[in-house]
KOLLOBA-140371 format. One line per 10 residues: their letters; for each residue y, x, z of N, C-alpha, C. Coordinates in pm, 1 decimal, always signed. Layout:
BEGIN
a	Y,X,Z,Y,X,Z,Y,X,Z | ...
***
This chain:
BEGIN
mtestglrlp	-17585.6,+7445.6,-46.8,-17480.6,+7536.3,-62.6,-17330.7,+7497.2,-42.9 | -17231.5,+7563.3,+10.5,-17088.8,+7513.5,+44.8,-17048.8,+7517.1,-117.5 | -16927.1,+7470.8,-89.3,-16820.7,+7428.7,-222.4,-16783.4,+7583.9,-277.5 | -16757.7,+7637.5,-380.4,-16683.8,+7737.2,-365.5,-16545.2,+7762.4,-319.2 | -16580.5,+7858.4,-260.6,-16405.6,+7866.5,-223.6,-16370.4,+8024.7,-316.0 | -16424.8,+8077.9,-401.1,-16343.5,+8185.2,-430.1,-16279.2,+8163.2,-568.1 | -16266.2,+8230.9,-652.7,-16163.7,+8204.4,-824.9,-16298.7,+8165.7,-892.2 | -16234.5,+8076.1,-972.6,-16331.6,+8011.8,-1108.7,-16304.4,+8146.9,-1218.0 | -16468.5,+8148.6,-1262.3,-16444.4,+8255.2,-1366.0,-16427.8,+8165.4,-1507.3 | -16313.8,+8266.2,-1567.3,-16300.9,+8174.8,-1686.3,-16408.3,+8152.4,-1786.4
ptavdliegg	-16365.0,+8016.6,-1915.0,-16491.9,+8041.9,-1949.5,-16556.1,+8112.3,-2039.7 | -16490.3,+8238.3,-2058.3,-16574.4,+8344.0,-2126.6,-16654.7,+8410.0,-2064.8 | -16596.8,+8425.0,-1936.1,-16739.9,+8465.0,-1828.0,-16815.3,+8397.3,-1837.1 | -16782.3,+8311.6,-1789.6,-16905.9,+8202.3,-1831.8,-17026.8,+8210.9,-1898.5 | -16970.6,+8182.8,-2029.4,-17055.0,+8196.8,-2173.1,-17137.2,+8315.3,-2155.1 | -17092.5,+8462.5,-2095.1,-17148.7,+8615.0,-2153.8,-17276.6,+8584.7,-2022.6 | -17211.6,+8539.1,-1897.0,-17353.5,+8510.6,-1820.2,-17485.4,+8434.5,-1857.5 | -17428.3,+8305.5,-1898.4,-17521.3,+8236.3,-1977.0,-17573.0,+8296.7,-2052.2 | -17558.7,+8385.2,-2120.0,-17602.7,+8454.6,-2251.9,-17748.5,+8546.7,-2196.4 | -17750.7,+8545.4,-2049.4,-17859.3,+8640.9,-2000.9,-17856.5,+8748.2,-2055.6
plghvvtlne	-17748.7,+8804.5,-1991.9,-17777.1,+8973.7,-1957.3,-17810.3,+9001.2,-1836.4 | -17839.5,+9098.5,-1782.0,-17918.7,+9134.9,-1664.5,-17768.8,+9179.2,-1618.2 | -17797.0,+9123.8,-1471.6,-17651.5,+9129.2,-1330.0,-17715.6,+9275.6,-1295.9 | -17611.8,+9386.2,-1232.9,-17636.8,+9493.7,-1193.6,-17543.1,+9454.7,-1051.3 | -17622.9,+9416.5,-934.3,-17536.2,+9389.3,-813.9,-17591.8,+9509.1,-720.3 | -17446.9,+9517.0,-606.4,-17441.6,+9626.5,-545.0,-17389.5,+9550.8,-390.1 | -17466.3,+9616.6,-315.2,-17488.9,+9556.5,-132.9,-17426.2,+9694.0,-66.7 | -17438.2,+9612.4,-13.5,-17394.3,+9783.1,+123.8,-17531.3,+9769.1,+259.5 | -17585.8,+9884.5,+211.1,-17672.3,+9920.0,+358.1,-17635.1,+9921.6,+475.3 | -17683.1,+9919.1,+576.2,-17654.3,+9921.3,+738.1,-17577.9,+10032.9,+760.3
dgsphvtcvw	-17644.5,+10163.2,+668.0,-17509.7,+10287.4,+683.5,-17406.4,+10276.7,+591.8 | -17366.9,+10179.5,+513.4,-17255.2,+10204.1,+457.1,-17255.4,+10214.5,+328.8 | -17428.0,+10317.2,+289.5,-17403.6,+10310.2,+153.3,-17422.2,+10203.0,+70.5 | -17407.4,+10260.4,-82.7,-17422.3,+10119.4,-132.4,-17595.5,+10118.2,-218.5 | -17644.0,+10007.7,-193.8,-17742.4,+9928.7,-271.7,-17778.7,+9915.8,-384.7 | -17786.7,+9918.7,-523.9,-17757.3,+9871.7,-637.3,-17929.7,+9806.2,-739.3 | -17943.8,+9702.0,-777.5,-18028.9,+9658.7,-826.9,-18025.4,+9551.5,-937.4 | -18108.5,+9533.4,-1002.4,-18071.3,+9458.1,-1159.0,-18141.3,+9309.2,-1093.9 | -18071.1,+9207.2,-1124.9,-18083.4,+9064.0,-1084.7,-18066.3,+8976.6,-1224.6 | -18130.5,+8876.6,-1246.3,-18113.4,+8752.1,-1336.9,-18003.2,+8673.4,-1244.1
vgiddgdiff	-17894.7,+8622.0,-1351.1,-17784.0,+8579.4,-1298.6,-17759.8,+8440.3,-1338.4 | -17708.4,+8328.1,-1326.1,-17691.1,+8195.2,-1399.0,-17610.7,+8157.8,-1305.9 | -17509.8,+8046.1,-1346.4,-17445.7,+7970.4,-1295.9,-17416.7,+7853.5,-1298.9 | -17386.1,+7771.3,-1209.0,-17407.3,+7626.2,-1140.2,-17231.3,+7599.2,-1060.8 | -17197.4,+7517.3,-1164.5,-17080.0,+7442.1,-1092.2,-16974.2,+7548.0,-1113.0 | -16984.9,+7637.5,-1262.2,-16857.7,+7782.9,-1226.5,-16898.4,+7868.9,-1140.8 | -16997.0,+7890.9,-1012.2,-17038.8,+7990.8,-937.5,-17136.6,+8058.0,-1021.4 | -17149.0,+8186.2,-968.0,-17253.4,+8309.0,-1002.9,-17353.8,+8272.0,-886.2 | -17501.1,+8272.7,-990.1,-17612.4,+8281.3,-855.7,-17717.1,+8398.7,-883.3 | -17815.9,+8433.9,-836.4,-17906.3,+8492.1,-835.9,-18021.1,+8454.7,-692.2
asmfnyrktk	-18127.3,+8472.9,-715.8,-18253.0,+8450.1,-646.0,-18347.2,+8541.1,-627.1 | -18397.9,+8527.0,-516.5,-18514.0,+8608.2,-483.4,-18634.3,+8521.2,-425.3 | -18796.2,+8575.0,-459.4,-18862.0,+8466.9,-397.7,-18888.7,+8527.0,-215.7 | -18823.1,+8651.5,-205.2,-18886.2,+8682.6,-70.3,-18754.8,+8784.8,-17.5 | -18718.0,+8841.9,+89.7,-18612.6,+8864.8,+167.8,-18627.6,+9049.8,+164.6 | -18603.6,+9064.0,-2.6,-18565.6,+9189.1,-18.5,-18432.5,+9254.6,+40.8 | -18437.8,+9399.1,-18.0,-18315.2,+9447.8,+56.2,-18146.1,+9423.1,+14.2 | -18194.3,+9348.6,-132.0,-18008.0,+9297.6,-159.0,-17994.2,+9175.6,+10.9 | -18082.6,+9094.3,-27.1,-18125.6,+9008.5,+94.3,-18042.5,+9012.2,+231.8 | -18110.4,+9112.7,+284.3,-18117.0,+9161.5,+426.0,-17965.7,+9234.5,+422.0
nlmrdarval	-17892.5,+9286.8,+348.3,-17794.3,+9352.2,+328.2,-17691.4,+9214.4,+326.2 | -17708.4,+9138.6,+214.4,-17594.9,+9039.9,+238.9,-17574.4,+8945.9,+386.5 | -17688.1,+8932.0,+386.2,-17707.9,+8860.6,+493.7,-17610.9,+8919.5,+670.2 | -17613.6,+9097.0,+619.4,-17563.8,+9144.9,+690.0,-17399.9,+9160.9,+688.0 | -17398.9,+9177.4,+554.0,-17252.4,+9229.1,+538.5,-17206.0,+9143.0,+373.5 | -17159.4,+9033.6,+398.8,-17160.5,+8949.3,+277.4,-17063.6,+9048.6,+130.6 | -17013.1,+9140.4,+165.5,-16965.1,+9178.9,+64.7,-17081.5,+9219.6,-68.1 | -17009.5,+9211.3,-191.2,-17117.5,+9249.9,-318.0,-17036.3,+9232.6,-412.9 | -17102.8,+9292.1,-494.4,-16993.9,+9344.6,-657.3,-17117.6,+9324.8,-732.0 | -17088.0,+9293.9,-860.0,-17148.7,+9229.2,-976.2,-17122.1,+9331.0,-1113.3
sveslqfhgs	-17160.6,+9386.6,-1186.3,-17146.5,+9395.1,-1326.1,-17261.7,+9336.3,-1434.6 | -17192.7,+9302.1,-1527.9,-17294.8,+9217.2,-1658.8,-17219.0,+9324.1,-1769.0 | -17319.7,+9364.3,-1839.8,-17288.0,+9428.5,-1992.2,-17277.2,+9284.8,-2114.1 | -17195.9,+9314.4,-2165.5,-17201.1,+9209.3,-2309.9,-17278.2,+9327.9,-2452.3 | -17294.6,+9242.5,-2501.1,-17338.7,+9321.1,-2657.7,-17223.1,+9298.1,-2742.7 | -17123.8,+9250.2,-2689.3,-17014.6,+9252.4,-2823.5,-16914.4,+9349.0,-2755.0 | -16825.3,+9407.8,-2893.6,-16757.8,+9497.8,-2868.6,-16562.6,+9480.1,-2864.7 | -16492.7,+9539.4,-2741.9,-16416.6,+9476.8,-2783.1,-16316.6,+9532.9,-2857.3 | -16172.1,+9466.4,-2922.3,-16088.7,+9562.4,-3027.2,-16044.3,+9681.5,-2991.4 | -16117.0,+9745.5,-2899.1,-16049.2,+9887.4,-2865.0,-16159.4,+9947.7,-2853.3
glrqyltvtg	-16295.0,+9938.7,-2927.3,-16396.6,+9983.5,-2951.6,-16494.3,+10021.8,-2829.8 | -16443.9,+9923.0,-2730.5,-16522.5,+9979.6,-2624.9,-16619.2,+9846.7,-2604.4 | -16750.4,+9869.9,-2534.4,-16838.5,+9773.9,-2533.5,-16797.6,+9668.6,-2398.3 | -16777.7,+9536.4,-2432.2,-16718.5,+9420.9,-2305.2,-16859.0,+9437.3,-2181.3 | -16748.0,+9440.4,-2086.3,-16808.4,+9444.4,-1965.4,-16766.8,+9328.5,-1855.1 | -16808.6,+9256.5,-1766.2,-16767.6,+9199.4,-1649.2,-16779.4,+9233.6,-1534.8 | -16696.5,+9242.9,-1438.9,-16699.3,+9297.1,-1296.7,-16667.6,+9185.1,-1217.2 | -16727.8,+9201.6,-1113.9,-16678.5,+9097.7,-1003.5,-16725.1,+9115.3,-874.2 | -16629.1,+9098.9,-742.8,-16699.1,+9145.5,-643.6,-16606.5,+9035.0,-551.3 | -16686.3,+8998.2,-446.5,-16699.1,+8875.3,-347.6,-16768.7,+8905.7,-249.3
rgevvkggaf	-16787.0,+8776.3,-218.0,-16850.1,+8716.7,-117.7,-17021.3,+8687.6,-157.4 | -17131.3,+8736.3,-81.9,-17228.4,+8664.3,-99.4,-17260.3,+8545.7,-13.1 | -17307.1,+8416.2,-56.5,-17352.0,+8329.2,+37.7,-17504.5,+8323.5,+16.7 | -17575.7,+8367.7,+111.2,-17730.8,+8360.9,+101.3,-17803.3,+8227.7,+184.8 | -17843.7,+8153.1,+63.0,-17904.9,+8039.8,+171.2,-18059.6,+8016.5,+135.1 | -18150.8,+8038.8,+255.6,-18278.4,+8014.5,+216.5,-18342.5,+7894.6,+164.8 | -18416.6,+7864.5,+60.5,-18477.6,+7793.6,+0.8,-18411.0,+7791.6,-143.9 | -18483.5,+7725.6,-242.2,-18451.2,+7679.4,-372.3,-18479.2,+7822.6,-441.1 | -18540.7,+7891.8,-406.8,-18549.3,+7997.4,-556.2,-18626.0,+7993.5,-662.2 | -18782.0,+7930.1,-610.1,-18860.8,+7919.6,-712.7,-18820.8,+7821.2,-834.3
dlirklaniy	-18724.0,+7721.3,-799.8,-18663.9,+7661.4,-918.7,-18542.2,+7685.8,-988.3 | -18474.9,+7812.7,-971.6,-18347.6,+7861.3,-1012.2,-18433.3,+8000.1,-1119.5 | -18551.3,+8020.1,-1034.3,-18564.5,+8151.9,-1116.0,-18681.3,+8132.0,-1247.1 | -18733.5,+7975.5,-1223.1,-18807.5,+7932.3,-1342.5,-18710.0,+7890.6,-1436.5 | -18562.2,+7820.2,-1395.8,-18497.5,+7779.7,-1497.9,-18451.0,+7965.0,-1569.3 | -18387.5,+8026.9,-1470.0,-18353.4,+8172.0,-1544.3,-18481.8,+8231.1,-1639.6 | -18617.6,+8195.1,-1600.4,-18694.9,+8312.6,-1708.0,-18711.9,+8199.6,-1780.5 | -18628.5,+8085.4,-1873.6,-18624.4,+8012.4,-1990.9,-18517.2,+8088.1,-2091.4 | -18467.4,+8140.8,-1975.4,-18304.1,+8280.7,-2066.9,-18359.1,+8409.5,-2047.9 | -18423.8,+8452.6,-1960.2,-18478.4,+8589.6,-1966.7,-18570.3,+8618.6,-2012.9
iapgaeippa	-18735.6,+8536.1,-2034.1,-18816.2,+8565.3,-2104.1,-18867.4,+8488.2,-2199.7 | -18867.2,+8359.1,-2201.8,-18900.9,+8290.6,-2306.4,-18861.9,+8118.5,-2266.8 | -18836.8,+8039.7,-2335.4,-18859.1,+7887.3,-2313.9,-19012.2,+7868.6,-2226.9 | -19024.7,+7796.6,-2186.2,-19138.5,+7717.7,-2070.3,-19227.6,+7857.0,-1982.6 | -19122.9,+8004.8,-1998.5,-19194.4,+8048.0,-1885.0,-19234.8,+8028.1,-1785.8 | -19367.1,+8068.1,-1723.4,-19380.6,+8024.3,-1575.8,-19350.1,+8134.8,-1501.1 | -19239.1,+8185.7,-1463.8,-19260.6,+8274.1,-1368.5,-19144.1,+8224.5,-1282.9 | -19193.4,+8234.3,-1148.0,-19269.3,+8299.0,-1076.6,-19395.3,+8212.9,-1118.6 | -19489.3,+8272.9,-1073.2,-19608.4,+8160.3,-1079.2,-19596.3,+8087.4,-983.9 | -19722.5,+7959.0,-998.1,-19703.1,+7844.4,-954.9,-19728.5,+7850.5,-784.0
elkvhpgyvt	-19824.3,+7940.9,-769.7,-19869.2,+7956.8,-649.3,-19736.9,+8040.2,-552.9 | -19651.6,+8063.4,-600.5,-19549.2,+8103.6,-522.1,-19424.6,+7986.6,-532.8 | -19477.2,+7888.8,-535.3,-19402.1,+7765.4,-493.4,-19389.9,+7729.6,-354.9 | -19479.1,+7738.2,-298.8,-19468.9,+7741.9,-120.6,-19412.8,+7825.1,-62.6 | -19342.9,+7965.2,-102.6,-19239.7,+8018.7,-58.9,-19072.1,+7974.3,-104.6 | -19010.8,+7963.0,+17.7,-18880.3,+7923.4,-11.8,-18788.2,+7987.5,-84.4 | -18824.7,+8127.1,-73.8,-18699.6,+8242.5,-112.8,-18553.3,+8237.1,-66.6 | -18443.4,+8284.4,-161.0,-18339.5,+8280.8,-112.5,-18251.3,+8299.9,-214.1 | -18161.5,+8177.4,-220.2,-18052.7,+8194.5,-337.6,-17945.6,+8215.8,-292.5 | -17819.7,+8335.5,-372.3,-17743.6,+8367.2,-304.7,-17624.9,+8323.5,-416.8
rihveeiggv	-17510.3,+8262.6,-398.9,-17378.0,+8245.8,-449.5,-17292.3,+8297.5,-407.3 | -17229.2,+8389.9,-528.7,-17101.2,+8460.8,-511.6,-16971.9,+8440.9,-521.0 | -16908.8,+8414.8,-434.9,-16752.7,+8322.8,-392.6,-16672.6,+8456.4,-471.7 | -16654.0,+8431.5,-552.4,-16563.4,+8524.8,-662.8,-16435.4,+8583.9,-587.9 | -16394.8,+8666.4,-571.8,-16260.7,+8724.9,-490.6,-16148.2,+8811.5,-619.5 | -16240.3,+8911.9,-697.8,-16193.6,+9005.7,-802.6,-16268.9,+8972.9,-953.1 | -16182.8,+8958.0,-1039.5,-16228.6,+8927.3,-1202.2,-16185.1,+9060.9,-1284.9 | -16291.9,+9129.3,-1333.8,-16242.8,+9284.1,-1393.7,-16300.4,+9290.9,-1535.1 | -16323.4,+9415.1,-1548.6,-16392.3,+9482.5,-1663.4,-16328.0,+9470.5,-1789.8 | -16380.8,+9478.4,-1906.2,-16324.2,+9469.0,-2016.5,-16390.2,+9342.9,-2107.3
gpwagdppkl	-16270.9,+9290.2,-2145.2,-16321.8,+9128.5,-2237.6,-16232.6,+9059.1,-2190.7 | -16199.8,+8970.6,-2247.3,-16120.9,+8821.2,-2309.2,-16083.7,+8802.8,-2134.0 | -16188.1,+8819.3,-2046.3,-16190.7,+8779.4,-1886.9,-16101.0,+8838.2,-1824.6 | -16059.1,+8974.1,-1869.0,-15963.1,+9085.7,-1799.6,-15855.2,+9134.0,-1825.8 | -15850.6,+9041.8,-1965.4,-15704.7,+9117.4,-2040.0,-15744.9,+9233.3,-2144.6 | -15624.2,+9313.3,-2141.8,-15690.3,+9415.1,-2214.1,-15673.8,+9566.0,-2164.1 | -15799.2,+9646.1,-2206.7,-15831.5,+9761.8,-2079.4,-15693.7,+9870.1,-2141.9 | -15709.4,+9933.3,-1960.9,-15563.0,+10004.5,-2005.7,-15563.2,+10120.1,-2120.1 | -15455.1,+10145.2,-2159.4,-15397.5,+10247.7,-2266.0,-15444.4,+10369.7,-2250.8 | -15490.3,+10485.9,-2302.9,-15497.2,+10635.9,-2293.8,-15331.3,+10674.8,-2290.0
psk	-15317.7,+10757.7,-2216.4,-15230.6,+10828.2,-2215.6,-15175.9,+10885.4,-2340.7 | -15060.4,+10908.1,-2348.3,-14942.6,+10942.7,-2448.9,-14989.9,+11059.3,-2451.2 | -14993.8,+11140.1,-2593.4,-15003.4,+11303.2,-2549.6,-14846.7,+11366.9,-2578.2
***
């Protein structure tokens, strides 16, 4: 994979992702309609990654149109009472290969230490790894500043 060309995630956003929440990835179908799916997300050298063992729709979409959005929900509450969440928009760089090892690494977080997901027989498949080059960071949490105020009456 190439060196990141996007924004760097603040440490608070990295901590959230490394805690193992599911990510919701939005890509664009060929007709321009959105496609959303859940993914395990990880951090490598400050960049967000996800992987799939096969060429699913999200991967095909990103190979055709690199625009991507990701949301990740925290279990923490903001001082405003809202549940914290991170949103990221950017460009997805898809590379063939390396998915098995990344998914195994993430399975230790998302399932349990030592989890053998994917099964060993899938190691022969290269899979696909997507790196998100972050262009915008938002949401509610320390990575986004204060949430908008309600209009006064």
